[in-house]
C-alpha positions as CSV (number, residue, x, y, z in Angstrom):
1,X,45.1,-5.6,30.5
2,X,47.5,-3.6,27.9
3,X,46.6,-0.5,26.7
4,X,47.1,-2.0,23.3
5,X,44.5,-4.9,23.5
6,X,42.0,-2.2,25.3
7,X,42.3,0.0,22.5
8,X,41.7,-2.6,20.5
9,X,38.4,-3.3,21.9
10,X,37.2,0.0,21.8
11,X,38.0,0.3,18.1
12,X,35.9,-3.1,17.6
13,X,33.1,-1.7,19.6
14,X,32.9,1.8,17.7
15,X,33.2,-0.1,14.4
16,X,30.3,-2.3,15.7
17,X,27.9,0.6,16.6
18,X,28.5,1.9,13.6
19,X,27.4,-1.2,11.8
20,X,24.5,-1.6,13.8
21,X,23.8,2.1,13.2
22,X,24.0,1.9,9.3
23,X,21.6,-1.2,9.6
24,X,19.0,0.7,11.6
25,X,18.8,3.4,9.0
26,X,18.8,1.3,6.3
27,X,15.6,-1.0,7.7
28,X,14.2,1.6,5.9
29,X,13.8,2.3,2.3
30,X,11.2,4.5,1.8
31,X,11.5,8.3,1.8
32,X,9.1,11.2,2.2
33,X,11.4,12.6,-1.3
34,X,8.4,11.4,-4.0
35,X,5.7,14.0,-5.4
36,X,2.4,13.6,-3.6
37,X,0.6,14.4,-7.2
38,X,1.9,13.8,-11.0
39,X,0.4,15.9,-13.3
40,X,-0.1,14.1,-17.1
41,X,-1.7,15.0,-20.8
42,X,-4.5,12.9,-21.4
43,X,-2.1,11.5,-24.3
44,X,0.3,10.0,-21.9
45,X,-2.6,8.6,-20.0
46,X,-1.9,4.6,-21.2
47,X,1.8,5.1,-20.4
48,X,1.2,6.2,-17.1
49,X,-1.7,3.7,-16.4
50,X,1.2,0.6,-17.4
51,X,3.6,2.7,-15.3
52,X,1.6,2.4,-12.1
53,X,1.4,-1.3,-12.8
54,X,4.5,-1.8,-13.3
55,X,5.5,-0.2,-10.0
56,X,2.8,-1.6,-8.1
57,X,4.6,-5.2,-9.3
58,X,8.4,-3.8,-8.5
59,X,6.6,-3.5,-4.4
60,X,5.5,-6.6,-4.6
61,X,1.6,-5.9,-4.9
62,X,0.5,-7.2,-8.9
63,X,-2.8,-5.2,-9.7
64,X,-5.8,-7.1,-8.5
65,X,-8.3,-4.5,-10.7
66,X,-7.2,-2.2,-13.4
67,X,-10.2,0.1,-14.8
68,X,-8.9,1.9,-17.6
69,X,-12.3,3.8,-18.3
70,X,-12.4,5.6,-14.4
71,X,-9.0,6.1,-14.1
72,X,-8.4,3.2,-10.5
73,X,-6.0,0.3,-9.7
74,X,-6.0,-1.8,-6.7
75,X,-3.5,-4.0,-6.2
76,X,-2.7,-7.4,-4.2
77,X,-2.5,-6.6,-0.6
78,X,1.4,-7.5,0.6
79,X,2.7,-7.9,4.2
80,X,5.3,-5.6,5.4
81,X,8.9,-6.8,6.6
82,X,9.9,-7.2,10.2
83,X,12.8,-7.8,12.4
84,X,12.2,-11.2,11.9
85,X,13.2,-10.7,8.3
86,X,16.4,-9.0,8.1
87,X,16.0,-9.3,3.9
88,X,13.3,-7.0,3.6
89,X,14.2,-3.7,2.9
90,X,10.6,-2.2,2.7
91,X,9.8,-0.4,6.2
92,X,9.2,2.9,7.0
93,X,12.2,3.4,9.1
94,X,13.2,1.1,12.3
95,X,9.9,1.9,14.2
96,X,7.2,0.7,11.7
97,X,9.6,-2.2,11.4
98,X,9.5,-2.8,15.3
99,X,5.6,-2.5,14.8
100,X,5.5,-5.2,12.8
101,X,7.0,-7.5,14.6
102,X,4.7,-7.0,17.2
103,X,1.6,-6.6,14.9
104,X,0.7,-8.4,11.7
105,X,0.5,-5.8,8.6
106,X,0.1,-5.5,5.3
107,X,-0.1,-3.0,2.4
108,X,-2.3,-2.5,0.0
109,X,-2.1,0.3,-2.9
110,X,-4.8,2.4,-5.0
111,X,-3.8,4.6,-7.9
112,X,-6.6,6.9,-8.9
113,X,-6.6,8.9,-11.6
114,X,-8.7,12.3,-12.1
115,X,-9.2,15.3,-14.2
116,X,-6.9,18.0,-13.3
117,X,-9.4,20.2,-10.3
118,X,-12.1,17.6,-10.2
119,X,-14.0,17.5,-6.6
120,X,-16.4,14.8,-6.2
121,X,-19.7,16.1,-5.8
122,X,-20.4,17.2,-1.8
123,X,-22.8,15.2,0.3
124,X,-25.4,17.3,2.0
125,X,-25.9,16.4,5.9
126,X,-29.6,15.5,5.3
127,X,-30.2,14.1,2.0
128,X,-32.0,11.2,0.7
129,X,-29.7,8.4,0.3
130,X,-30.6,6.7,-3.2
131,X,-27.9,4.3,-3.5
132,X,-25.2,4.0,-6.3
133,X,-26.4,4.4,-9.7
134,X,-27.5,1.8,-12.0
135,X,-24.5,1.1,-15.1
136,X,-25.3,2.6,-18.0
137,X,-27.9,5.2,-16.4
138,X,-27.6,9.2,-16.8
139,X,-26.5,9.6,-13.6
140,X,-23.8,6.7,-14.2
141,X,-22.8,8.3,-17.4
142,X,-21.8,11.7,-15.6
143,X,-18.7,10.1,-14.3
144,X,-15.9,11.0,-17.0
145,X,-14.3,8.5,-18.8
146,X,-10.7,8.7,-19.2
147,X,-10.0,7.0,-22.2
148,X,-12.0,9.4,-24.3
149,X,-11.2,12.3,-22.0
150,X,-8.6,14.9,-23.3
151,X,-6.7,17.6,-21.0
152,X,-4.4,17.4,-18.5
153,X,-4.9,13.9,-15.6
154,X,-3.5,14.1,-12.0
155,X,-2.1,10.7,-10.5
156,X,-2.5,9.9,-7.0
157,X,-1.3,6.7,-4.7
158,X,-2.9,5.7,-1.5
159,X,-1.1,3.1,0.4
160,X,-3.4,1.7,3.1
161,X,-2.0,-0.4,6.4
162,X,-4.3,-2.8,7.5
163,X,-4.0,-5.3,10.4
164,X,-4.6,-8.5,11.3
165,X,-7.4,-8.7,14.0
166,X,-8.3,-11.8,15.7
167,X,-12.3,-11.5,16.3
168,X,-13.4,-12.9,20.1
169,X,-10.1,-13.9,21.3
170,X,-9.6,-13.4,24.8
171,X,-6.5,-13.0,26.4
172,X,-4.8,-14.6,29.6
173,X,-3.1,-12.5,31.4
174,X,-1.3,-15.5,33.0
175,X,-0.3,-17.7,30.7
176,X,-1.3,-17.9,27.0
177,X,-2.0,-21.6,26.7
178,X,-5.1,-20.5,28.9
179,X,-6.1,-17.8,25.7
180,X,-9.3,-18.8,24.6
181,X,-11.4,-17.4,21.2
182,X,-15.3,-17.0,21.6
183,X,-17.6,-19.0,19.8
184,X,-19.4,-17.5,17.1
185,X,-21.7,-19.3,15.2
186,X,-21.9,-19.0,11.4
187,X,-25.1,-19.6,9.5
188,X,-25.1,-21.6,6.4
189,X,-21.5,-23.0,7.3
190,X,-20.9,-26.6,6.4
191,X,-17.1,-27.7,6.9
192,X,-18.1,-27.9,11.0
193,X,-16.3,-24.6,11.6
194,X,-18.2,-22.6,14.4
195,X,-15.5,-19.6,14.8
196,X,-15.3,-16.0,12.7
197,X,-11.8,-15.9,10.8
198,X,-9.0,-13.6,11.3
199,X,-10.5,-9.7,9.7
200,X,-7.9,-7.5,8.4
201,X,-8.5,-3.8,9.4
202,X,-7.5,-0.6,7.9
203,X,-5.3,1.1,10.5
204,X,-3.7,4.1,8.5
205,X,-2.3,5.2,5.3
206,X,2.0,5.0,5.0
207,X,2.6,8.0,3.3
208,X,6.4,7.5,2.8
209,X,5.7,4.8,0.4
210,X,3.1,6.3,-1.4
211,X,6.4,9.0,-2.3
212,X,8.2,6.0,-3.1
213,X,5.7,4.5,-5.0
214,X,5.3,8.1,-6.9
215,X,8.6,8.8,-7.4
216,X,9.1,5.6,-9.2
217,X,6.5,6.1,-11.6
218,X,7.6,9.9,-12.2
219,X,10.9,8.1,-13.2
220,X,9.2,5.7,-15.5
221,X,7.3,8.6,-17.2
222,X,10.5,10.6,-17.7
223,X,12.4,7.9,-19.7
224,X,11.7,8.3,-23.4
225,X,9.0,6.2,-24.9
226,X,10.1,2.9,-27.0
227,X,8.6,1.2,-29.7
228,X,7.5,-2.2,-28.3
229,X,4.0,-2.0,-26.4
230,X,3.3,-3.2,-23.2
231,X,0.3,-6.0,-23.0
232,X,-2.6,-4.2,-22.0
233,X,-4.1,-5.4,-18.7
234,X,-8.4,-5.9,-19.2
235,X,-10.4,-3.7,-17.4
236,X,-12.7,-5.2,-14.7
């Protein structure tokens, strides 16, 4: 082989290696550059609430429930991209992309608004459990009302990773065709089904995704207010 041809092949190999490295590093758009907590004044509460809703929608997880009084937003889940989906860039690095290829996983987000320095009541090791407070009772009204609260408010985002499991699956080590599932009768089922459906189990948090979403919210809050008002999401 001529030296010129050898040099051309080496250059092509180097270019291919560089392209592969760039592709691997570009697979994760989530970073740890965003804040963990955002502090706002109560006068900006409505704007911040709408910013969280918009950030969740842009991430593909629209709000499932939004309560302005207690300051909680729960979103719909969304599956995480894998190596079989090269057009998805929502993974936190190549390792998470590989993990999502081997496992079926999804994310969901919870936004929590609380007064600054607020702490939940401590739970004693030995105490009588009375259950949740009845709506409208004195214990229920002890929780803050952010729609009427005056003072600094803190915003936090929690991104939970959930993994899909199949209950009672018995994997055969010789052949996948021999894998079976235990038959668990379900009382009251009238459609003829005798097996439990697959379940989603929380396996951890995605802190890089949390920081990325918080950075987007911070960017929205830094933008000057406009005269147009966003359609409010009803409390649930």
